[in-house]
MIKEGU-410379 format. One record per residue: residue in one letter; x, y, z of N, C-alpha, C in turn. Coordinates in pm, whole numbers, plus 32768, in hexadecimal, padded with zeros to 4 digits. Each point is the difference from the previous one (the first is absolute). Example, Ala and Ser with C-alpha at 12.3 -4.5 7.8 and 13.67 -1.06 7.14 Angstrom:
<torses>
{aa = A nxx = 8527 nyy = 7DC7 nzz = 830C caxx = 7FA7 cayy = 8077 cazz = 8000 cxx = 805A cyy = 8078 czz = 8000}
{aa = S nxx = 7FDD nyy = 8069 nzz = 7FB8 caxx = 8052 cayy = 8077 cazz = 8006 cxx = 7FB3 cyy = 806D czz = 8049}
</torses>
This chain:
<torses>
{aa = X nxx = 8051 nyy = 7F9E nzz = 8008 caxx = 7F9D cayy = 806E cazz = 7FE3 cxx = 8080 cyy = 8094 czz = 8019}
{aa = X nxx = 7FAB nyy = 801B nzz = 7F70 caxx = 8073 cayy = 8096 cazz = 8028 cxx = 7FD1 cyy = 8096 czz = 806B}
{aa = X nxx = 804B nyy = 8024 nzz = 8048 caxx = 7FDA cayy = 804E cazz = 8024 cxx = 7F71 cyy = 8063 czz = 7FF2}
{aa = X nxx = 7FEA nyy = 8007 nzz = 7F39 caxx = 7F5C cayy = 806B cazz = 8005 cxx = 7FC5 cyy = 7F45 czz = 801A}
{aa = X nxx = 8004 nyy = 7FBF nzz = 804A caxx = 7F9D cayy = 7FC5 cazz = 800B cxx = 7FF3 cyy = 7F88 czz = 7F98}
{aa = X nxx = 8044 nyy = 7FF7 nzz = 7F7F caxx = 7FF4 cayy = 7FC7 cazz = 7F8B cxx = 802D cyy = 7F8B czz = 7FE3}
{aa = X nxx = 7FEF nyy = 7F97 nzz = 7FEB caxx = 8031 cayy = 7F82 cazz = 7FDA cxx = 803D cyy = 7FD1 czz = 7F99}
{aa = X nxx = 8091 nyy = 7FD2 nzz = 7FFF caxx = 803E cayy = 8012 cazz = 7F9D cxx = 7FA8 cyy = 7FCD czz = 7F52}
{aa = X nxx = 7F9E nyy = 7FC8 nzz = 8028 caxx = 7F8E cayy = 7FC9 cazz = 7F7E cxx = 7FBD cyy = 8083 czz = 7F87}
{aa = X nxx = 7FE5 nyy = 8086 nzz = 809E caxx = 7FEB cayy = 807A cazz = 8003 cxx = 800F cyy = 802E czz = 7FBE}
{aa = X nxx = 80AF nyy = 7FD6 nzz = 8006 caxx = 8046 cayy = 80B3 cazz = 800D cxx = 806E cyy = 7F71 czz = 7F26}
{aa = X nxx = 7F9D nyy = 7FB8 nzz = 7FF1 caxx = 805D cayy = 7FA2 cazz = 7F70 cxx = 8015 cyy = 8062 czz = 7F9E}
{aa = X nxx = 807B nyy = 8025 nzz = 7FA7 caxx = 8010 cayy = 8052 cazz = 7FB6 cxx = 7F6E cyy = 7FF7 czz = 7F79}
{aa = X nxx = 7FC8 nyy = 8060 nzz = 7FE9 caxx = 7F7C cayy = 8025 cazz = 7FED cxx = 7F62 cyy = 7FEF czz = 7FEE}
{aa = X nxx = 8054 nyy = 7FF9 nzz = 8098 caxx = 7F4F cayy = 7FF0 cazz = 8055 cxx = 7FC4 cyy = 8035 czz = 802E}
{aa = X nxx = 7FF1 nyy = 80BD nzz = 7F7C caxx = 7FC4 cayy = 8036 cazz = 8019 cxx = 7FB0 cyy = 804E czz = 7F60}
{aa = X nxx = 809A nyy = 7F8C nzz = 7FB3 caxx = 7FF6 cayy = 8005 cazz = 7FB0 cxx = 7FC9 cyy = 7FC5 czz = 7F4B}
{aa = X nxx = 8065 nyy = 7FA0 nzz = 7FD2 caxx = 8017 cayy = 7FAF cazz = 7F83 cxx = 7FDB cyy = 7F60 czz = 80AD}
{aa = X nxx = 8011 nyy = 8005 nzz = 8057 caxx = 7FF1 cayy = 7F82 cazz = 8042 cxx = 7F52 cyy = 7FF3 czz = 806A}
{aa = X nxx = 7FBA nyy = 8057 nzz = 7FC1 caxx = 7F95 cayy = 805B cazz = 8094 cxx = 7FCC cyy = 7F45 czz = 8049}
{aa = X nxx = 7FB8 nyy = 7FFA nzz = 7F5C caxx = 7F90 cayy = 7FB8 cazz = 7FDB cxx = 8025 cyy = 7F8C czz = 8003}
{aa = X nxx = 809F nyy = 7FAC nzz = 8020 caxx = 8040 cayy = 7F87 cazz = 8053 cxx = 7FF4 cyy = 7FED czz = 808E}
{aa = X nxx = 8061 nyy = 8085 nzz = 8012 caxx = 7FE6 cayy = 8020 cazz = 80A5 cxx = 7F97 cyy = 7FFC czz = 8020}
{aa = X nxx = 7F77 nyy = 8075 nzz = 7FD1 caxx = 7F71 cayy = 7FDC cazz = 8027 cxx = 7FF2 cyy = 7F97 czz = 8010}
{aa = X nxx = 800A nyy = 7FCC nzz = 7F8D caxx = 7FB5 cayy = 7F25 cazz = 8006 cxx = 8073 cyy = 7F7E czz = 8075}
{aa = X nxx = 8044 nyy = 8031 nzz = 8011 caxx = 8078 cayy = 7FD6 cazz = 803A cxx = 7FE2 cyy = 8032 czz = 80B6}
{aa = X nxx = 7FED nyy = 806E nzz = 7FE5 caxx = 7FD0 cayy = 8009 cazz = 80D0 cxx = 7F51 cyy = 7FA7 czz = 8008}
{aa = X nxx = 7FB0 nyy = 7FD7 nzz = 7FB7 caxx = 7FA9 cayy = 7FF0 cazz = 7FDD cxx = 7FEB cyy = 7F62 czz = 7FE4}
{aa = X nxx = 8050 nyy = 7FC8 nzz = 7FF7 caxx = 800D cayy = 7F84 cazz = 8035 cxx = 8036 cyy = 7FDD czz = 803B}
{aa = X nxx = 807C nyy = 804E nzz = 8047 caxx = 803B cayy = 7FC2 cazz = 808B cxx = 7F8F cyy = 8028 czz = 8098}
{aa = X nxx = 7FD2 nyy = 805B nzz = 7FCA caxx = 7F9A cayy = 8015 cazz = 8071 cxx = 7F68 cyy = 7FD9 czz = 7FD8}
{aa = X nxx = 7FF6 nyy = 7F9B nzz = 7FB8 caxx = 7F7D cayy = 7FC2 cazz = 8014 cxx = 7FDC cyy = 7FBE czz = 808D}
{aa = X nxx = 7F77 nyy = 7FD1 nzz = 7FFE caxx = 7FEE cayy = 8004 cazz = 8091 cxx = 8034 cyy = 7F6A czz = 8014}
{aa = X nxx = 8019 nyy = 7FAD nzz = 808F caxx = 8035 cayy = 7F7D cazz = 7FAF cxx = 8086 cyy = 8021 czz = 8033}
{aa = X nxx = 808A nyy = 7FBF nzz = 7FB9 caxx = 80A0 cayy = 8014 cazz = 7FEC cxx = 7FE8 cyy = 8004 czz = 7F67}
{aa = X nxx = 7F9D nyy = 809E nzz = 7FCF caxx = 805D cayy = 8008 cazz = 7FB9 cxx = 7FAB cyy = 7FB3 czz = 7F49}
{aa = X nxx = 8027 nyy = 801E nzz = 7F97 caxx = 7FC8 cayy = 7FAE cazz = 7F80 cxx = 8045 cyy = 7FF1 czz = 7FB4}
{aa = X nxx = 801A nyy = 7F84 nzz = 7FC8 caxx = 8072 cayy = 7FEC cazz = 7FAF cxx = 8012 cyy = 8050 czz = 7F86}
{aa = X nxx = 8092 nyy = 7FE6 nzz = 8007 caxx = 8013 cayy = 8091 cazz = 7FBC cxx = 804B cyy = 7FBE czz = 7F80}
{aa = X nxx = 7FFF nyy = 7FE1 nzz = 7F62 caxx = 8049 cayy = 8001 cazz = 7F8C cxx = 805A cyy = 803F czz = 7FDD}
{aa = X nxx = 809F nyy = 8048 nzz = 7FED caxx = 8032 cayy = 8079 cazz = 7FE8 cxx = 805F cyy = 7FBC czz = 7FAC}
{aa = X nxx = 7F9E nyy = 8049 nzz = 7F93 caxx = 806D cayy = 7FC4 cazz = 7F33 cxx = 8063 cyy = 8055 czz = 7FFD}
{aa = X nxx = 8064 nyy = 7FDA nzz = 7FA4 caxx = 806F cayy = 8075 cazz = 7FBE cxx = 804F cyy = 7FD4 czz = 7FB6}
{aa = X nxx = 8071 nyy = 8017 nzz = 7FD6 caxx = 8030 cayy = 7FDD cazz = 7F9B cxx = 809D cyy = 8021 czz = 807E}
{aa = X nxx = 8070 nyy = 7FBF nzz = 7FE2 caxx = 807E cayy = 7FF3 cazz = 807B cxx = 805B cyy = 8089 czz = 801B}
{aa = X nxx = 7FE9 nyy = 7FF4 nzz = 8088 caxx = 8070 cayy = 8075 cazz = 803F cxx = 7F74 cyy = 8097 czz = 7FFC}
{aa = X nxx = 7F8F nyy = 7FE8 nzz = 7FD5 caxx = 7F97 cayy = 805C cazz = 8044 cxx = 8003 cyy = 8037 czz = 8072}
{aa = X nxx = 7FB0 nyy = 7FC6 nzz = 8043 caxx = 804B cayy = 8010 cazz = 80AB cxx = 7F7B cyy = 7FA4 czz = 8064}
{aa = X nxx = 7FB9 nyy = 7F9C nzz = 7FA1 caxx = 7F93 cayy = 7FAF cazz = 8046 cxx = 8038 cyy = 7FB0 czz = 80C2}
{aa = X nxx = 80A6 nyy = 7FEC nzz = 7FD8 caxx = 8017 cayy = 7FE8 cazz = 806D cxx = 8008 cyy = 805B czz = 8087}
{aa = X nxx = 7FF2 nyy = 8065 nzz = 7FB8 caxx = 8008 cayy = 807E cazz = 808F cxx = 7F70 cyy = 8003 czz = 7FFC}
{aa = X nxx = 7FAC nyy = 8024 nzz = 7FC0 caxx = 7F59 cayy = 8034 cazz = 8006 cxx = 7FF9 cyy = 7FA5 czz = 8038}
{aa = X nxx = 8011 nyy = 7F7E nzz = 801A caxx = 7FAD cayy = 7FA8 cazz = 8032 cxx = 804F cyy = 7FD6 czz = 8091}
{aa = X nxx = 8053 nyy = 802C nzz = 803C caxx = 8075 cayy = 8029 cazz = 806D cxx = 7F78 cyy = 80C9 czz = 803E}
{aa = X nxx = 802F nyy = 8009 nzz = 7FBC caxx = 7FBE cayy = 8071 cazz = 7FF3 cxx = 7F78 cyy = 800E czz = 806F}
{aa = X nxx = 7FAB nyy = 7FE7 nzz = 7F77 caxx = 7F81 cayy = 7F9E cazz = 8067 cxx = 7FB5 cyy = 7FC2 czz = 8070}
{aa = X nxx = 805B nyy = 7FC0 nzz = 7FDC caxx = 7FF4 cayy = 7F83 cazz = 80C1 cxx = 8067 cyy = 802F czz = 805D}
{aa = X nxx = 807D nyy = 80BB nzz = 800D caxx = 8017 cayy = 800E cazz = 805E cxx = 7F65 cyy = 80A8 czz = 7FF0}
{aa = X nxx = 7FBD nyy = 8024 nzz = 7FC4 caxx = 7FAA cayy = 8064 cazz = 7FEE cxx = 7F96 cyy = 7F92 czz = 8073}
{aa = X nxx = 7FCB nyy = 7F7F nzz = 7FEA caxx = 7F9E cayy = 7FAF cazz = 8047 cxx = 802B cyy = 7FF6 czz = 80B9}
{aa = X nxx = 8085 nyy = 7FFC nzz = 8000 caxx = 803E cayy = 7FDF cazz = 8088 cxx = 7FCC cyy = 808C czz = 803A}
{aa = X nxx = 8043 nyy = 8060 nzz = 7F8E caxx = 7FF2 cayy = 8098 cazz = 805B cxx = 7F9E cyy = 8052 czz = 8025}
{aa = X nxx = 7F74 nyy = 7FB3 nzz = 7FBA caxx = 7F7F cayy = 801E cazz = 8024 cxx = 7FCD cyy = 7F8A czz = 8039}
{aa = X nxx = 8031 nyy = 7F9F nzz = 8054 caxx = 7FBF cayy = 7FB6 cazz = 8078 cxx = 7FB9 cyy = 7F9A czz = 7F90}
{aa = X nxx = 7FC5 nyy = 7FE5 nzz = 7F81 caxx = 7FD3 cayy = 7F94 cazz = 7FE4 cxx = 8019 cyy = 7FA7 czz = 801A}
{aa = X nxx = 80CC nyy = 7FF6 nzz = 7FC3 caxx = 8037 cayy = 7F98 cazz = 7FFE cxx = 8038 cyy = 800A czz = 80B5}
{aa = X nxx = 802E nyy = 7F5E nzz = 803F caxx = 803C cayy = 7FF9 cazz = 805E cxx = 8093 cyy = 803F czz = 7FF1}
{aa = X nxx = 8012 nyy = 7FE2 nzz = 8041 caxx = 80CC cayy = 804E cazz = 7FBC cxx = 803E cyy = 7F9F czz = 8010}
</torses>
């Protein structure tokens, strides 16, 4: 969690621009009631799929949707 109270996912490069819809969908998926929603992240080699998945996981933990 950053000093501004934003998670890594919310500070993702492009979160307010080109990645805005992807970040909103990712946040909705991890915050879905229960233990989140199954999510398939697709894309070419080296585009950051693993980083996005980790940021989604950390966001869920920081917001209390998943246990630490």
